[in-house]
N, CA, C and O atoms as a Tripos MOL2 file, in Angstrom:
@<TRIPOS>MOLECULE
protein
  256   255    64     0     0
PROTEIN
NO_CHARGES

@<TRIPOS>ATOM
      1 N          31.7300  166.2550   87.2400 N.3       1 MET1
      2 CA         32.2220  167.1430   88.1880 C.3       1 MET1
      3 C          33.5070  166.9600   88.6730 C.2       1 MET1
      4 O          33.6610  165.7500   88.8420 O.2       1 MET1
      5 N          34.2040  167.3900   88.8870 N.am      2 ILE2
      6 CA         35.6800  166.7540   89.3020 C.3       2 ILE2
      7 C          36.2580  168.0870   90.2200 C.2       2 ILE2
      8 O          36.6710  169.1820   89.8380 O.2       2 ILE2
      9 N          36.1140  167.5420   91.5210 N.am      3 PHE3
     10 CA         36.3410  168.8030   92.6690 C.3       3 PHE3
     11 C          38.0230  168.9850   92.6810 C.2       3 PHE3
     12 O          38.6830  168.0050   93.0260 O.2       3 PHE3
     13 N          38.5070  169.8540   92.4190 N.am      4 MET4
     14 CA         40.1680  169.3820   92.2590 C.3       4 MET4
     15 C          40.5050  170.7220   93.6630 C.2       4 MET4
     16 O          39.6200  171.3290   94.2660 O.2       4 MET4
     17 N          42.0130  170.8770   93.8730 N.am      5 SER5
     18 CA         42.1120  171.5520   94.1560 C.3       5 SER5
     19 C          42.9090  173.3100   93.6320 C.2       5 SER5
     20 O          43.8450  173.9850   94.0600 O.2       5 SER5
     21 N          42.0880  173.4280   92.7220 N.am      6 LYS6
     22 CA         42.3440  175.1810   91.3700 C.3       6 LYS6
     23 C          41.1870  175.2730   91.7230 C.2       6 LYS6
     24 O          41.3340  176.3140   92.3620 O.2       6 LYS6
     25 N          39.7820  174.9610   91.8760 N.am      7 GLY7
     26 CA         38.2540  174.5160   91.3850 C.3       7 GLY7
     27 C          38.3400  173.7740   90.8900 C.2       7 GLY7
     28 O          39.1350  172.8920   90.5670 O.2       7 GLY7
     29 N          36.6860  174.3610   90.6770 N.am      8 VAL8
     30 CA         35.7380  173.1110   89.7860 C.3       8 VAL8
     31 C          36.3980  172.6410   88.1330 C.2       8 VAL8
     32 O          36.9770  173.5220   87.4980 O.2       8 VAL8
     33 N          36.2790  171.3910   87.5930 N.am      9 LYS9
     34 CA         36.6210  171.1260   86.5680 C.3       9 LYS9
     35 C          35.3870  170.0050   85.9280 C.2       9 LYS9
     36 O          34.7150  169.1500   86.5060 O.2       9 LYS9
     37 N          35.4330  170.4110   84.5740 N.am     10 PHE10
     38 CA         33.8880  170.2500   83.9050 C.3      10 PHE10
     39 C          34.2090  168.3550   82.8490 C.2      10 PHE10
     40 O          34.1880  168.4640   81.6220 O.2      10 PHE10
     41 N          34.3190  167.7140   83.1060 N.am     11 GLN11
     42 CA         34.3280  167.3790   82.1220 C.3      11 GLN11
     43 C          33.9090  166.6430   81.1940 C.2      11 GLN11
     44 O          33.0820  165.7660   81.4420 O.2      11 GLN11
     45 N          34.4210  166.8570   79.8520 N.am     12 ASN12
     46 CA         33.3140  166.8340   78.5710 C.3      12 ASN12
     47 C          33.5470  169.0600   78.2500 C.2      12 ASN12
     48 O          32.8930  169.5090   77.3080 O.2      12 ASN12
     49 N          33.9270  169.5010   78.6050 N.am     13 HIS13
     50 CA         33.3580  170.7180   78.7390 C.3      13 HIS13
     51 C          33.3520  172.1030   77.5430 C.2      13 HIS13
     52 O          34.4390  172.4610   77.0890 O.2      13 HIS13
     53 N          32.4360  172.6090   77.2270 N.am     14 GLN14
     54 CA         32.5640  173.0240   75.2530 C.3      14 GLN14
     55 C          32.1130  174.5890   75.8620 C.2      14 GLN14
     56 O          31.2580  175.0140   76.6390 O.2      14 GLN14
     57 N          33.0020  175.0570   75.1880 N.am     15 PRO15
     58 CA         32.7880  176.4560   75.6620 C.3      15 PRO15
     59 C          32.2570  177.3870   75.0610 C.2      15 PRO15
     60 O          32.6300  177.7030   73.9310 O.2      15 PRO15
     61 N          31.1290  178.1060   75.7980 N.am     16 LEU16
     62 CA         29.5010  178.4960   74.3200 C.3      16 LEU16
     63 C          29.5170  179.6020   73.9450 C.2      16 LEU16
     64 O          28.4090  180.0580   73.6630 O.2      16 LEU16
     65 N          30.9760  180.7240   73.7310 N.am     17 PHE17
     66 CA         30.7670  181.6210   73.3500 C.3      17 PHE17
     67 C          31.9380  181.3590   72.2500 C.2      17 PHE17
     68 O          32.2350  182.3570   71.5940 O.2      17 PHE17
     69 N          32.5000  180.4110   72.0140 N.am     18 LYS18
     70 CA         33.3730  180.3740   71.0220 C.3      18 LYS18
     71 C          33.5170  179.4110   69.8280 C.2      18 LYS18
     72 O          34.0560  178.3260   70.0430 O.2      18 LYS18
     73 N          32.9990  179.7710   68.3500 N.am     19 ASP19
     74 CA         32.3360  179.2010   67.3410 C.3      19 ASP19
     75 C          33.5420  178.1460   66.1810 C.2      19 ASP19
     76 O          34.1370  177.7090   67.1660 O.2      19 ASP19
     77 N          33.7400  177.9670   65.8680 N.am     20 ALA20
     78 CA         34.3300  176.8030   65.1560 C.3      20 ALA20
     79 C          36.1520  177.5930   64.5230 C.2      20 ALA20
     80 O          37.2240  177.0280   64.3080 O.2      20 ALA20
     81 N          35.8280  178.7450   64.4370 N.am     21 ASP21
     82 CA         36.7220  179.9940   63.9550 C.3      21 ASP21
     83 C          37.7520  180.3450   65.4060 C.2      21 ASP21
     84 O          38.6170  181.2130   65.2850 O.2      21 ASP21
     85 N          37.5940  179.6490   66.6820 N.am     22 ASN22
     86 CA         38.1010  179.8680   67.5010 C.3      22 ASN22
     87 C          37.9500  181.8900   67.3350 C.2      22 ASN22
     88 O          38.7680  182.8090   67.3420 O.2      22 ASN22
     89 N          37.1150  181.8340   67.2620 N.am     23 LYS23
     90 CA         36.2880  183.7230   67.8430 C.3      23 LYS23
     91 C          35.6010  183.5380   68.3130 C.2      23 LYS23
     92 O          34.8110  182.5980   68.2190 O.2      23 LYS23
     93 N          35.6690  184.8260   69.3750 N.am     24 VAL24
     94 CA         34.0150  185.1860   70.2650 C.3      24 VAL24
     95 C          33.3640  185.2820   69.7790 C.2      24 VAL24
     96 O          33.5390  186.0630   68.8440 O.2      24 VAL24
     97 N          32.0130  184.6330   69.8930 N.am     25 ASN25
     98 CA         30.0380  185.2780   69.3340 C.3      25 ASN25
     99 C          29.8280  185.6780   70.1370 C.2      25 ASN25
    100 O          29.6360  185.0910   71.2020 O.2      25 ASN25
    101 N          29.7680  187.1220   69.8890 N.am     26 LEU26
    102 CA         29.1250  188.6460   70.9290 C.3      26 LEU26
    103 C          27.6470  187.8100   70.5560 C.2      26 LEU26
    104 O          26.8090  188.3850   71.2510 O.2      26 LEU26
    105 N          27.0280  186.8330   69.8590 N.am     27 ASN27
    106 CA         25.7090  186.9320   70.5580 C.3      27 ASN27
    107 C          25.2550  186.0110   71.3760 C.2      27 ASN27
    108 O          24.1860  185.9960   71.9850 O.2      27 ASN27
    109 N          26.3680  185.0090   71.3650 N.am     28 ASN28
    110 CA         25.7070  184.1710   72.5220 C.3      28 ASN28
    111 C          26.5710  184.7070   74.3130 C.2      28 ASN28
    112 O          26.2830  184.1460   75.3700 O.2      28 ASN28
    113 N          27.4250  185.6690   74.2120 N.am     29 LEU29
    114 CA         28.0780  186.8090   75.4580 C.3      29 LEU29
    115 C          26.7050  186.9610   75.1260 C.2      29 LEU29
    116 O          26.0450  186.0270   75.5800 O.2      29 LEU29
    117 N          26.0650  187.7590   74.5260 N.am     30 MET30
    118 CA         25.6580  188.9950   74.3580 C.3      30 MET30
    119 C          23.4850  188.1350   75.1500 C.2      30 MET30
    120 O          22.4580  188.5930   75.6490 O.2      30 MET30
    121 N          24.1330  186.5680   74.6530 N.am     31 TYR31
    122 CA         22.4300  186.1040   74.9900 C.3      31 TYR31
    123 C          22.9190  186.1190   77.4710 C.2      31 TYR31
    124 O          22.4440  186.1780   78.6050 O.2      31 TYR31
    125 N          24.2040  186.0030   76.5930 N.am     32 ARG32
    126 CA         24.2850  184.9790   79.0030 C.3      32 ARG32
    127 C          24.6350  186.3060   79.4220 C.2      32 ARG32
    128 O          25.6040  186.3510   80.1800 O.2      32 ARG32
    129 N          24.1290  187.3280   79.1440 N.am     33 LEU33
    130 CA         24.8080  188.6420   80.0510 C.3      33 LEU33
    131 C          23.1530  188.6940   80.5430 C.2      33 LEU33
    132 O          22.6690  188.6970   81.6750 O.2      33 LEU33
    133 N          22.5610  188.7300   79.3010 N.am     34 ASN34
    134 CA         20.4990  189.3410   79.5190 C.3      34 ASN34
    135 C          20.7450  188.4860   80.4340 C.2      34 ASN34
    136 O          21.3130  188.8510   81.4630 O.2      34 ASN34
    137 N          20.3680  187.1870   80.2410 N.am     35 GLU35
    138 CA         19.8940  185.7200   81.2340 C.3      35 GLU35
    139 C          20.9700  185.8900   83.1250 C.2      35 GLU35
    140 O          20.6970  185.1760   84.0900 O.2      35 GLU35
    141 N          21.9770  186.8670   83.1330 N.am     36 SER36
    142 CA         22.3580  187.2680   84.1430 C.3      36 SER36
    143 C          21.9810  187.8990   84.8980 C.2      36 SER36
    144 O          21.8360  187.4930   86.0510 O.2      36 SER36
    145 N          21.6160  189.4090   84.4310 N.am     37 LYS37
    146 CA         20.5620  189.9540   84.0760 C.3      37 LYS37
    147 C          19.6280  189.7330   84.9250 C.2      37 LYS37
    148 O          19.5540  190.0860   86.1020 O.2      37 LYS37
    149 N          18.5910  188.8640   84.0060 N.am     38 LYS38
    150 CA         17.6040  188.2080   84.0550 C.3      38 LYS38
    151 C          17.5810  187.5750   85.8760 C.2      38 LYS38
    152 O          16.7490  188.0460   86.6510 O.2      38 LYS38
    153 N          18.7070  186.3740   86.3980 N.am     39 ARG39
    154 CA         18.8790  186.2470   87.3820 C.3      39 ARG39
    155 C          18.9230  186.9450   88.1100 C.2      39 ARG39
    156 O          18.6100  186.4090   89.1730 O.2      39 ARG39
    157 N          19.2450  188.3990   88.2860 N.am     40 GLU40
    158 CA         19.9440  189.1990   89.7280 C.3      40 GLU40
    159 C          18.4220  189.7430   90.0440 C.2      40 GLU40
    160 O          17.8460  189.7900   91.1310 O.2      40 GLU40
    161 N          17.9780  190.1230   88.7920 N.am     41 ARG41
    162 CA         16.9670  190.8060   88.7910 C.3      41 ARG41
    163 C          15.8260  190.1980   89.3230 C.2      41 ARG41
    164 O          14.9490  190.8670   89.8710 O.2      41 ARG41
    165 N          15.7350  188.3390   89.1450 N.am     42 ASN42
    166 CA         14.5670  187.4870   90.4550 C.3      42 ASN42
    167 C          14.8360  188.0370   90.9760 C.2      42 ASN42
    168 O          14.2040  189.0700   91.1950 O.2      42 ASN42
    169 N          15.9210  187.7620   91.5280 N.am     43 SER43
    170 CA         16.7830  187.1940   93.0030 C.3      43 SER43
    171 C          16.7220  189.1120   94.2990 C.2      43 SER43
    172 O          16.8360  189.2630   95.5160 O.2      43 SER43
    173 N          16.5130  190.0410   93.2240 N.am     44 ASN44
    174 CA         17.3500  191.2320   94.0980 C.3      44 ASN44
    175 C          15.7100  191.6660   94.0490 C.2      44 ASN44
    176 O          15.3600  192.7060   94.6060 O.2      44 ASN44
    177 N          14.5850  190.6790   93.2460 N.am     45 ILE45
    178 CA         12.6370  190.9550   93.3260 C.3      45 ILE45
    179 C          12.4970  190.0950   94.8470 C.2      45 ILE45
    180 O          12.9520  190.5770   95.8850 O.2      45 ILE45
    181 N          11.8230  188.8020   94.8010 N.am     46 ALA46
    182 CA         12.4920  188.2600   95.6860 C.3      46 ALA46
    183 C          12.5890  188.7310   97.0500 C.2      46 ALA46
    184 O          11.7150  188.9910   97.8760 O.2      46 ALA46
    185 N          14.2220  188.7960   97.1120 N.am     47 ILE47
    186 CA         14.5820  190.0230   98.2130 C.3      47 ILE47
    187 C          13.8670  191.0180   98.4940 C.2      47 ILE47
    188 O          13.8710  191.2590   99.7010 O.2      47 ILE47
    189 N          13.3260  191.6170   97.9550 N.am     48 SER48
    190 CA         12.7070  192.6670   98.1210 C.3      48 SER48
    191 C          11.6630  192.5450   98.5030 C.2      48 SER48
    192 O          11.1580  193.4490   99.1690 O.2      48 SER48
    193 N          10.8040  191.1000   98.1480 N.am     49 VAL49
    194 CA          9.3600  191.2290   98.6200 C.3      49 VAL49
    195 C           9.7060  190.2410  100.4360 C.2      49 VAL49
    196 O           8.8680  190.0730  101.3220 O.2      49 VAL49
    197 N          10.8810  189.8710  100.4420 N.am     50 ALA50
    198 CA         10.6580  188.7940  101.0970 C.3      50 ALA50
    199 C          10.8310  190.3130  102.1340 C.2      50 ALA50
    200 O           9.7520  190.6730  102.6030 O.2      50 ALA50
    201 N          12.2300  191.3330  102.5730 N.am     51 ALA51
    202 CA         12.2290  191.4720  103.3550 C.3      51 ALA51
    203 C          10.9570  193.0150  103.3590 C.2      51 ALA51
    204 O          11.3200  193.8130  104.2230 O.2      51 ALA51
    205 N           9.6780  193.4950  102.6160 N.am     52 VAL52
    206 CA          8.4540  193.9190  102.9170 C.3      52 VAL52
    207 C           7.6120  193.2170  104.1640 C.2      52 VAL52
    208 O           7.0350  193.6970  105.1400 O.2      52 VAL52
    209 N           7.7850  192.0110  103.7390 N.am     53 SER53
    210 CA          6.4700  191.2970  104.2660 C.3      53 SER53
    211 C           6.8450  191.1870  105.8300 C.2      53 SER53
    212 O           6.1560  191.4420  106.8180 O.2      53 SER53
    213 N           8.6840  190.5410  105.6810 N.am     54 ALA54
    214 CA          8.8050  191.0200  106.5880 C.3      54 ALA54
    215 C           8.5180  192.2110  107.6210 C.2      54 ALA54
    216 O           8.2270  192.1000  108.8120 O.2      54 ALA54
    217 N           8.6470  193.1840  106.9900 N.am     55 VAL55
    218 CA          8.6330  194.6600  108.0240 C.3      55 VAL55
    219 C           7.0360  194.6850  108.0850 C.2      55 VAL55
    220 O           6.6450  194.9740  109.2160 O.2      55 VAL55
    221 N           6.1870  194.4950  107.3190 N.am     56 THR56
    222 CA          4.7970  194.1960  107.7720 C.3      56 THR56
    223 C           4.8570  193.3290  108.4410 C.2      56 THR56
    224 O           6.0080  193.3670  108.0060 O.2      56 THR56
    225 N           4.8020  192.3710  109.2220 N.am     57 VAL57
    226 CA          4.6200  191.0700  109.4150 C.3      57 VAL57
    227 C           5.0800  191.1730  111.1490 C.2      57 VAL57
    228 O           4.8210  190.5150  112.1570 O.2      57 VAL57
    229 N           6.0360  192.5890  110.7730 N.am     58 PHE58
    230 CA          7.0840  193.2520  112.2330 C.3      58 PHE58
    231 C           5.5960  193.9190  113.0200 C.2      58 PHE58
    232 O           4.9030  193.6900  114.0110 O.2      58 PHE58
    233 N           5.6470  194.8610  111.8750 N.am     59 GLY59
    234 CA          3.8580  196.0150  111.9630 C.3      59 GLY59
    235 C           3.0660  195.4360  112.3640 C.2      59 GLY59
    236 O           2.4900  195.9820  113.3050 O.2      59 GLY59
    237 N           2.5780  194.1320  111.9760 N.am     60 ILE60
    238 CA          0.9250  194.2210  112.3410 C.3      60 ILE60
    239 C           0.9610  193.1660  113.9300 C.2      60 ILE60
    240 O          -0.0020  193.0030  114.6800 O.2      60 ILE60
    241 N           2.3930  192.5610  114.1070 N.am     61 ILE61
    242 CA          2.8010  192.0470  115.1520 C.3      61 ILE61
    243 C           2.8020  193.2600  116.4360 C.2      61 ILE61
    244 O           1.9160  193.2050  117.2880 O.2      61 ILE61
    245 N           3.8030  194.2770  116.4860 N.am     62 LEU62
    246 CA          3.7080  195.4810  117.3790 C.3      62 LEU62
    247 C           1.8340  196.5410  116.9080 C.2      62 LEU62
    248 O           1.8160  197.5860  117.5580 O.2      62 LEU62
    249 N           1.3520  196.4800  116.5750 N.am     63 SER63
    250 CA          0.1320  196.9090  116.1540 C.3      63 SER63
    251 C          -1.0980  196.0790  117.1030 C.2      63 SER63
    252 O          -2.2540  196.4400  117.3210 O.2      63 SER63
    253 N          -0.5600  195.1580  117.4470 N.am     64 LEU64
    254 CA         -1.6230  193.7140  118.6520 C.3      64 LEU64
    255 C          -1.9060  194.1270  119.6080 C.2      64 LEU64
    256 O          -2.5210  193.4370  120.4210 O.2      64 LEU64
@<TRIPOS>BOND
     1     1     2 1
     2     2     3 1
     3     3     4 2
     4     3     5 am
     5     5     6 1
     6     6     7 1
     7     7     8 2
     8     7     9 am
     9     9    10 1
    10    10    11 1
    11    11    12 2
    12    11    13 am
    13    13    14 1
    14    14    15 1
    15    15    16 2
    16    15    17 am
    17    17    18 1
    18    18    19 1
    19    19    20 2
    20    19    21 am
    21    21    22 1
    22    22    23 1
    23    23    24 2
    24    23    25 am
    25    25    26 1
    26    26    27 1
    27    27    28 2
    28    27    29 am
    29    29    30 1
    30    30    31 1
    31    31    32 2
    32    31    33 am
    33    33    34 1
    34    34    35 1
    35    35    36 2
    36    35    37 am
    37    37    38 1
    38    38    39 1
    39    39    40 2
    40    39    41 am
    41    41    42 1
    42    42    43 1
    43    43    44 2
    44    43    45 am
    45    45    46 1
    46    46    47 1
    47    47    48 2
    48    47    49 am
    49    49    50 1
    50    50    51 1
    51    51    52 2
    52    51    53 am
    53    53    54 1
    54    54    55 1
    55    55    56 2
    56    55    57 am
    57    57    58 1
    58    58    59 1
    59    59    60 2
    60    59    61 am
    61    61    62 1
    62    62    63 1
    63    63    64 2
    64    63    65 am
    65    65    66 1
    66    66    67 1
    67    67    68 2
    68    67    69 am
    69    69    70 1
    70    70    71 1
    71    71    72 2
    72    71    73 am
    73    73    74 1
    74    74    75 1
    75    75    76 2
    76    75    77 am
    77    77    78 1
    78    78    79 1
    79    79    80 2
    80    79    81 am
    81    81    82 1
    82    82    83 1
    83    83    84 2
    84    83    85 am
    85    85    86 1
    86    86    87 1
    87    87    88 2
    88    87    89 am
    89    89    90 1
    90    90    91 1
    91    91    92 2
    92    91    93 am
    93    93    94 1
    94    94    95 1
    95    95    96 2
    96    95    97 am
    97    97    98 1
    98    98    99 1
    99    99   100 2
   100    99   101 am
   101   101   102 1
   102   102   103 1
   103   103   104 2
   104   103   105 am
   105   105   106 1
   106   106   107 1
   107   107   108 2
   108   107   109 am
   109   109   110 1
   110   110   111 1
   111   111   112 2
   112   111   113 am
   113   113   114 1
   114   114   115 1
   115   115   116 2
   116   115   117 am
   117   117   118 1
   118   118   119 1
   119   119   120 2
   120   119   121 am
   121   121   122 1
   122   122   123 1
   123   123   124 2
   124   123   125 am
   125   125   126 1
   126   126   127 1
   127   127   128 2
   128   127   129 am
   129   129   130 1
   130   130   131 1
   131   131   132 2
   132   131   133 am
   133   133   134 1
   134   134   135 1
   135   135   136 2
   136   135   137 am
   137   137   138 1
   138   138   139 1
   139   139   140 2
   140   139   141 am
   141   141   142 1
   142   142   143 1
   143   143   144 2
   144   143   145 am
   145   145   146 1
   146   146   147 1
   147   147   148 2
   148   147   149 am
   149   149   150 1
   150   150   151 1
   151   151   152 2
   152   151   153 am
   153   153   154 1
   154   154   155 1
   155   155   156 2
   156   155   157 am
   157   157   158 1
   158   158   159 1
   159   159   160 2
   160   159   161 am
   161   161   162 1
   162   162   163 1
   163   163   164 2
   164   163   165 am
   165   165   166 1
   166   166   167 1
   167   167   168 2
   168   167   169 am
   169   169   170 1
   170   170   171 1
   171   171   172 2
   172   171   173 am
   173   173   174 1
   174   174   175 1
   175   175   176 2
   176   175   177 am
   177   177   178 1
   178   178   179 1
   179   179   180 2
   180   179   181 am
   181   181   182 1
   182   182   183 1
   183   183   184 2
   184   183   185 am
   185   185   186 1
   186   186   187 1
   187   187   188 2
   188   187   189 am
   189   189   190 1
   190   190   191 1
   191   191   192 2
   192   191   193 am
   193   193   194 1
   194   194   195 1
   195   195   196 2
   196   195   197 am
   197   197   198 1
   198   198   199 1
   199   199   200 2
   200   199   201 am
   201   201   202 1
   202   202   203 1
   203   203   204 2
   204   203   205 am
   205   205   206 1
   206   206   207 1
   207   207   208 2
   208   207   209 am
   209   209   210 1
   210   210   211 1
   211   211   212 2
   212   211   213 am
   213   213   214 1
   214   214   215 1
   215   215   216 2
   216   215   217 am
   217   217   218 1
   218   218   219 1
   219   219   220 2
   220   219   221 am
   221   221   222 1
   222   222   223 1
   223   223   224 2
   224   223   225 am
   225   225   226 1
   226   226   227 1
   227   227   228 2
   228   227   229 am
   229   229   230 1
   230   230   231 1
   231   231   232 2
   232   231   233 am
   233   233   234 1
   234   234   235 1
   235   235   236 2
   236   235   237 am
   237   237   238 1
   238   238   239 1
   239   239   240 2
   240   239   241 am
   241   241   242 1
   242   242   243 1
   243   243   244 2
   244   243   245 am
   245   245   246 1
   246   246   247 1
   247   247   248 2
   248   247   249 am
   249   249   250 1
   250   250   251 1
   251   251   252 2
   252   251   253 am
   253   253   254 1
   254   254   255 1
   255   255   256 2
@<TRIPOS>SUBSTRUCTURE
     1 MET1         2 RESIDUE 1 A MET
     2 ILE2         6 RESIDUE 1 A ILE
     3 PHE3        10 RESIDUE 1 A PHE
     4 MET4        14 RESIDUE 1 A MET
     5 SER5        18 RESIDUE 1 A SER
     6 LYS6        22 RESIDUE 1 A LYS
     7 GLY7        26 RESIDUE 1 A GLY
     8 VAL8        30 RESIDUE 1 A VAL
     9 LYS9        34 RESIDUE 1 A LYS
    10 PHE10       38 RESIDUE 1 A PHE
    11 GLN11       42 RESIDUE 1 A GLN
    12 ASN12       46 RESIDUE 1 A ASN
    13 HIS13       50 RESIDUE 1 A HIS
    14 GLN14       54 RESIDUE 1 A GLN
    15 PRO15       58 RESIDUE 1 A PRO
    16 LEU16       62 RESIDUE 1 A LEU
    17 PHE17       66 RESIDUE 1 A PHE
    18 LYS18       70 RESIDUE 1 A LYS
    19 ASP19       74 RESIDUE 1 A ASP
    20 ALA20       78 RESIDUE 1 A ALA
    21 ASP21       82 RESIDUE 1 A ASP
    22 ASN22       86 RESIDUE 1 A ASN
    23 LYS23       90 RESIDUE 1 A LYS
    24 VAL24       94 RESIDUE 1 A VAL
    25 ASN25       98 RESIDUE 1 A ASN
    26 LEU26      102 RESIDUE 1 A LEU
    27 ASN27      106 RESIDUE 1 A ASN
    28 ASN28      110 RESIDUE 1 A ASN
    29 LEU29      114 RESIDUE 1 A LEU
    30 MET30      118 RESIDUE 1 A MET
    31 TYR31      122 RESIDUE 1 A TYR
    32 ARG32      126 RESIDUE 1 A ARG
    33 LEU33      130 RESIDUE 1 A LEU
    34 ASN34      134 RESIDUE 1 A ASN
    35 GLU35      138 RESIDUE 1 A GLU
    36 SER36      142 RESIDUE 1 A SER
    37 LYS37      146 RESIDUE 1 A LYS
    38 LYS38      150 RESIDUE 1 A LYS
    39 ARG39      154 RESIDUE 1 A ARG
    40 GLU40      158 RESIDUE 1 A GLU
    41 ARG41      162 RESIDUE 1 A ARG
    42 ASN42      166 RESIDUE 1 A ASN
    43 SER43      170 RESIDUE 1 A SER
    44 ASN44      174 RESIDUE 1 A ASN
    45 ILE45      178 RESIDUE 1 A ILE
    46 ALA46      182 RESIDUE 1 A ALA
    47 ILE47      186 RESIDUE 1 A ILE
    48 SER48      190 RESIDUE 1 A SER
    49 VAL49      194 RESIDUE 1 A VAL
    50 ALA50      198 RESIDUE 1 A ALA
    51 ALA51      202 RESIDUE 1 A ALA
    52 VAL52      206 RESIDUE 1 A VAL
    53 SER53      210 RESIDUE 1 A SER
    54 ALA54      214 RESIDUE 1 A ALA
    55 VAL55      218 RESIDUE 1 A VAL
    56 THR56      222 RESIDUE 1 A THR
    57 VAL57      226 RESIDUE 1 A VAL
    58 PHE58      230 RESIDUE 1 A PHE
    59 GLY59      234 RESIDUE 1 A GLY
    60 ILE60      238 RESIDUE 1 A ILE
    61 ILE61      242 RESIDUE 1 A ILE
    62 LEU62      246 RESIDUE 1 A LEU
    63 SER63      250 RESIDUE 1 A SER
    64 LEU64      254 RESIDUE 1 A LEU
């Protein structure tokens, strides 16, 4: 990886969303969209669990 003023540049970068005819491959785009949704869903679940745990611990401390 090379860091430059305009952003991150990757060496030997091959685009995943284009095939040999330089057309957009819809299957790859859909795969990447679904993977992104899965990551977002997992992070939302983790944040929710952390928030509920914090409220539970706070409630237990207050009840003592």
